[in-house]
N, C-alpha and C positions, 0 to 999 in steps of 0.2 A: 577493498579489492587489491589482492595482491598483486603484484610485477608479472607471476606467473601467467595470470589471466592476460595480460596484455601483451604477450608473444605469441608469436602465430605457431601453430603445430608444425614439428617437424619431420621430415621423412620417418625417422627411426621413432617418433612420437607414434605416428600413424600404424606404423607397420605394428605396434604392440595393441594399439587400441583396434585393429582387425585381427590379429593373431587368431584368434579361437573358430577364425572361419575359414581357414584358408585350404582347409580341407573338403571344404563344400562343395556341392557339384553347381551351384550358380545361388547368387544372391540377388532378392529385389531390393532395390534402393529406393524409397519412399520419397518423393522430392516433390514439395509443393512449390518449389521458386524462391521461399525465405531464404535468407542466410543461413540457418542451421542445418536445413535439409542440401542447401547446394555446396554447402561445405563437405558435408557427408560423401556427395556425388564426385566433388572433386578431389577430396582426398584417397577415397576409397580407389578411383579411378587412378591416381599417380601410385598407390599401393600393389595394386596390382599389377601394374605394370612393371615394377621390380621384382617381381616372381615370374621365374620359366614355368609354372604351372601352377593352377589356382583358379576359383570358382570365376564362373562366367557372370558379368554385372548386367542389370537389366535396371533401367531407371523408371520407374513408374508414379503416373503424375495423376490425384485425382480433383477431378474438373465436379464440386459439389452442387455448381448451379446456381449459387447463391450471391455472386457477386460479377459483374460485367468484365472485370479485368481478368477473370480467372483462366479463361479462354487466351488470352495474348499471355499471360503468365506461363502457362501450359508450353506456348510456343516458344518463348524463352528460353525454357528448362529443354526444351527439344533442341533447339540449337547447341545450347551448352553440352548435353549430351553427345550431340554427333560431333561435336569436336575433339571430345574425351574418349569416339570409336566404342559409346555406351549404347547399346540399344536403348527405346524411350516408347513407352505407352503411356496415351492420357484416357484414362478412365472416367465415366461420367455419372454420378449420383441422379438419378432420371426420377421419375414419380413425384406424388405429392411430397410438400414439407409440411411438417406438423410447426404448430403457430407457438408451442410451448416446449422446451426442452430441447430447444435445436443443436445448442454445441453437442450434448450427448447423442441425440441420432447420426449429428453428420459423424460424429467420430464411429458409431458402430458401424454405419455405411461404410465407411474407409478403410477400417479394418476388415470388413467383407470383401469388398473390391480388393484389397490389397494379396487376401489368400487367395482369391480367386488366380489373381494373376500369378500367384505364386506357385500355387498346383498347375498353371498352363505350362510354366517352361522348367519344369521338374525342379523347382528351388523349395527347401524346407524352412528358410529363415526369407523374414522380410526384416532389413534393417530402416530403424526410424534415428530421429536426430533429435531425441530427447535430451538436455542439459541439466545442468546439474541446477541451472536458475529454473526449468521447470518440473524437476524433483522437490525444490524449495515450497513454489506456487503449490504444487498438489499434496507436500505435507500440510499446509496452513489452511486448504480448503478442505481437507480431511480433520482437520483439528474443531473447524469453526462447524463440522456436521457431527461432533463428538463420536468418529471413529474409534475403534478400538485398536490394540497393538498391531492386530494385522494389515490394517489401512493406515495407520500412521508409519509402517515402514514402506509407506511411497510405492515407487515403481520399481520391479526388478531387474536387471539386467536383461535376462532371458525369462519370458513370458510365453506359455503355449496359449492358443488362440484360434479357434476355427481349425485345429489338426495343422498349424503354421506356428513356427516358431521364432516371437518377435523378440528381437535383438535389440539392445538399445547402447551404442559403445561410446558413446559421448555422456551417458548418465554423471559422470563425474569430472565432465569438462565446461568450464565459463562459457558463456552464451559469447562474451565480448571476445573470449581466445578464438572464436570461430570468423566473429568480423573480421578481428587482426588478420587472421590467416589469409581472407578472400580480399581482404584490401592490398594485400602486402601481393597476393596474386593478380590482383586488377581484374579481379572476377564479378561479376554486377549482381544484384540481387532484388529479387522483389520486396514490398512492404505492406502486410494486412493490415489495411484499416481497423479491420475487428479486434486485430492484438491489443488497440487501445478504447475500444469500446467498453466504455462504462458501463451498458446494461447489460454486460456478463462481469460473472464472479470472476475469472481468473485476471482479467487486466483491471479488473478493481484491487485485486492483491499484488499486482505488478505493480500498479502506482503508490503502492503503501511500501514496497521493497526498500528505497531509500531510508524513508526513517527506521523502520524495522533495522536495517542493517548497521545503520547508527549508534542502535542499543545492543548491539551485538547479535543480531538475528539475521546475520545475511545467510547467504544461498551457500555458502561452505558448510558455516555451522548447523543450517536444517537441515543438508543432503546427508551430513555426519550423524545429525539426530535419526534420521531415517535409517540410517546402515545397522545403528546398532540395535534401533527395535528391529529391525529385519532378523538381525542375528536373536535377540529375545526371543521372538517369533516363532521361529524355527526350532529353539531350545525348547519352549513352550509345549509345540506341538510333537516333539518328540517322547514329552513326557505324557501328551495324550494318548499318544502309541502304547505308553506302557502303562497307564491306567485302562486304557481298554483289554489290553492283556489282561491286568490283575482281575477284573472282572469277570473277563471269560471262566479264569479260575477258581475264583471263590463265589459265583452268582450259580443257583439252581437251574439253569437253563440258558437255553441260547440269549445271547447279547443281542439286540436290545430286547428282545421278547419277554427276558424273563431276568432281573436285572437283582440282585441282592442289596435291599434299600441302606442297610446299615452302611457297606462298605460303599458306594456312590457317596454317601455323606459324609466318609470318613477323608474324601478327599480336599484338595485345596479349590477353594472358590471357583479360581479363573481356571481350574482343572474339570471342573463340573462344570462350569458353564459351557468353555468349548468341545466337551466332551458330549453333552447334553445337541448343542447346535449340531455336532457331526451326525448322533445317531437321528437327530429329527429331519436332517437332511437327508442320510442313507433311506428311510421310510416313508417320507413325506412324498406327497403328490403334488404340491400347492408350489412350486419353486422355493429359494434358499431361504432359510429363516432369519431373519432380521433379527441382529445382536441384541439390541436392546429389547424386544420380546421375549429371548430365551433368558439375559438375565432378569426380568420381572416374575419368569416362572422358577427358577430357581428361588429367588426369594421367596416366592410363593409355596415352592416346595418347604424350606425351612420350617415358615409360620405352621405349616399344615402339621409338622413333624412334630412340632412343640406343644401344639396343640394335644397333644395324649390321648386321641380319637382313637375309636376302632374301626375296622370296615376301611371303607373305600376315603382316604384323607384328601384327595384330591384328583381332579379327572378333567384334563383340558384339552381339545386340541389346538394345537398350531401349524401351517404350512403344509397341510395335509397329514399330518401325523396324531395320534391320540394318545397322549399321555398318561397313565394310571399311578395313584401313589398309594400302597397301602403301607401301614408300619415296617412290613416284612419284605415286601416286593414294588420293582418299579419296572414297568412294561411301558413299552414305547411301541406300538406297530401301525398300521394303514389306517388313517381317519377313515369313516364310512363317506363316500360320493356324496356332497351337499346335493339339499334336495332344490330341484329347478322350481323358482316360484311361478305360478300358471299365469298364464298373459290375461 
């Protein structure tokens, strides 16, 4: 960990971190009560006070109803927000909780509630306190799942979700720097025990970080890798755009209903995979296609073409799309609805 990671965030640095949202009408701050989000609220309040004109700040705490301490932590956030002249709301995730996949379900519920809160106050942005450490953990989790380049690009600084922009101003800031900032300001914060619960994947990876850092896999290097992969992903998507235009010019009909199979086969494999996934998602009606299944489909298409057969070489459904390949044509159209089994 560098010396910079141990220094508090200055007012000038905070100004740079929040500068992109100075002209926004309002900003919702997602504040759980932990050190990262409390630092987000405290630094945003200090930044806003230094502006003659700027966005209204509204702090929102989500009580997932999973821990008895959550209600008290929400009240603590409310008191701190009041001392900073920031309005505060506590929103609760009600209803039955799933027995499996709880972290993902809680995350989905949290973002839905935050987006709802943003719309209610006329805000287009929700600011979260994801740090460089979170980015490193996200990269490791996605590596473990065998994600492609898009997944390994990690979290973006700005993401649209539920019609609202999720903004992450701390994505290149170490968690330790936020803790140091609060310690110097004598601001208390809560500690969520689930953050160290080994029954969840992220805490288990977090426990491995010191050993990984000693081998060079620290949060700075992992976050740098995610940034470089994000650049590569963006460049590849531009190439896919170009390939789509190329096929439109060299195919006998409308893409993706009638594609020149030779022109498609001549594309680089990564571009074929991405373009096929894009086209399947465009016409399919069963949700996004899985990358691994699209990769297997591209491989099957290559093998079918090499067979030298006549007529239909391959016909397969995937994610609600029907893919048909002949020697000359590739056709991707909506698949017929699945037949329901009789009770």
